[in-house]
C-alpha positions as CSV (number, residue, x, y, z in Angstrom):
1,M,75.5,16.0,65.5
2,T,73.7,15.1,68.8
3,A,73.7,19.0,69.7
4,I,72.2,19.9,66.6
5,L,69.4,17.1,66.9
6,L,68.6,18.5,70.5
7,V,68.5,21.9,69.6
8,S,65.9,21.0,67.1
9,L,63.9,18.6,69.4
10,T,63.8,21.5,71.8
11,I,62.8,24.0,69.4
12,I,59.8,21.4,68.6
13,I,58.9,20.6,71.7
14,L,58.6,24.2,72.8
15,T,56.3,25.0,69.7
16,A,54.3,22.2,70.3
17,V,53.7,22.9,74.1
18,A,53.1,26.7,72.9
19,R,50.5,25.8,70.3
20,L,48.7,23.2,72.9
21,N,48.7,26.3,75.3
22,D,46.9,28.7,72.4
23,I,44.1,26.0,71.9
24,G,41.6,27.6,74.5
25,R,38.9,25.5,76.8
26,D,36.2,26.8,74.5
27,K,37.5,25.0,71.6
28,M,35.9,21.3,71.9
29,A,35.3,20.1,68.5
30,K,36.9,16.8,67.5
31,R,39.1,18.7,65.3
32,W,40.6,20.5,68.2
33,H,40.9,17.1,70.3
34,L,42.8,15.7,67.4
35,R,44.9,18.6,67.1
36,R,45.8,18.4,70.8
37,L,46.4,14.8,70.5
38,G,48.9,15.2,67.7
39,L,50.8,18.3,69.6
40,F,51.1,16.0,72.9
41,A,52.4,13.1,70.4
42,V,54.9,15.3,69.1
43,A,56.1,16.9,72.3
44,I,56.4,13.6,74.3
45,S,57.7,11.7,71.1
46,S,60.4,14.3,70.7
47,A,61.5,14.3,74.2
48,F,62.0,10.5,74.0
49,I,63.6,10.8,70.9
50,G,66.1,13.2,72.5
51,I,66.4,10.9,75.4
52,Y,67.4,8.2,73.6
53,S,70.2,10.1,71.6
54,I,71.7,11.4,74.4
55,Y,72.2,7.8,75.6
56,G,73.5,6.8,72.2
57,K,70.3,4.2,71.7
58,P,68.9,3.5,68.2
59,V,65.5,5.2,68.5
60,P,62.7,2.5,68.1
61,L,60.3,2.6,65.1
62,W,57.4,3.0,67.5
63,L,58.5,6.4,68.4
64,L,59.2,7.6,64.9
65,T,55.8,6.5,64.0
66,Q,54.1,8.2,66.9
67,F,56.0,11.5,66.0
68,A,55.3,10.8,62.3
69,T,51.6,10.9,63.5
70,G,51.3,13.7,65.8
71,V,53.0,15.5,63.2
72,A,50.4,14.6,60.4
73,A,47.4,15.0,62.9
74,A,48.6,18.4,64.2
75,W,49.2,19.7,60.3
76,L,45.9,18.5,59.0
77,T,43.8,20.5,61.7
78,T,45.7,23.4,61.3
79,P,43.5,26.7,61.9
80,G,43.0,28.5,58.5
81,H,44.7,26.0,56.4
82,P,43.2,24.3,53.4
83,P,42.0,21.2,54.1
84,W,44.6,18.4,53.1
85,W,42.6,17.2,50.2
86,Q,42.6,20.4,48.7
87,F,46.0,21.2,49.5
88,I,47.5,18.1,47.6
89,T,45.2,18.6,44.6
90,G,45.8,22.5,44.1
91,D,42.1,23.3,44.8
92,Y,43.1,25.8,47.5
93,L,44.5,27.9,44.5
94,Q,41.3,28.6,42.8
95,Q,39.2,31.9,43.1
96,R,37.3,32.6,45.8
97,P,33.4,32.9,46.1
98,D,34.1,36.8,46.4
99,G,36.1,36.9,43.6
100,S,39.5,37.2,45.6
101,F,42.4,34.8,45.4
102,G,44.4,33.4,48.2
103,I,48.4,34.3,48.9
104,A,49.1,31.0,47.4
105,A,47.3,31.7,43.9
106,R,48.9,35.0,43.9
107,I,52.1,34.1,44.6
108,A,51.9,30.9,41.9
109,F,50.5,33.7,39.2
110,A,53.3,35.8,40.0
111,I,55.7,32.9,38.9
112,R,54.1,32.2,36.2
113,L,54.1,36.0,35.1
114,A,57.9,36.2,35.9
115,K,58.4,33.8,33.0
116,P,59.0,34.6,29.3
117,G,56.1,34.4,27.3
118,V,53.6,34.1,29.6
119,R,51.9,37.8,29.0
120,G,51.0,37.1,25.5
121,E,51.6,34.3,23.2
122,R,54.3,32.1,23.5
123,R,57.4,33.6,21.6
124,T,60.0,31.3,20.1
125,G,63.8,32.5,20.1
126,V,63.6,34.3,16.8
127,D,60.5,36.4,18.2
128,R,62.4,37.3,21.1
129,R,65.3,38.5,19.1
130,G,63.0,40.5,16.9
131,R,63.9,39.0,13.5
132,A,60.6,37.6,12.9
């Protein structure tokens, strides 16, 4: 079980460091600093969680809190991602000002169309069999 955890943590650390490296020096807004801080917290806490698990020690709560906070900070500041309050309310599924829809709205629409009875009126079981 520890081996699986260490592989997962290694992937998380490498991904966090790679994303940190992708943030150029030209990006100096508060959002980018928060993203850097979050990715750094994820990388460091993942390394410490791995160290604790190698030695069979219980992982302290403050370390798990640091990891979760880092993930939240990195996720909330992801470029091209809708703001968090729009994501949880579903507002990002709405039509854009240019009349197009985002990928999430198109997927949700396709799923709705795949359900029976969505294209027109809701049909009952009798209607589908052609008796009524």
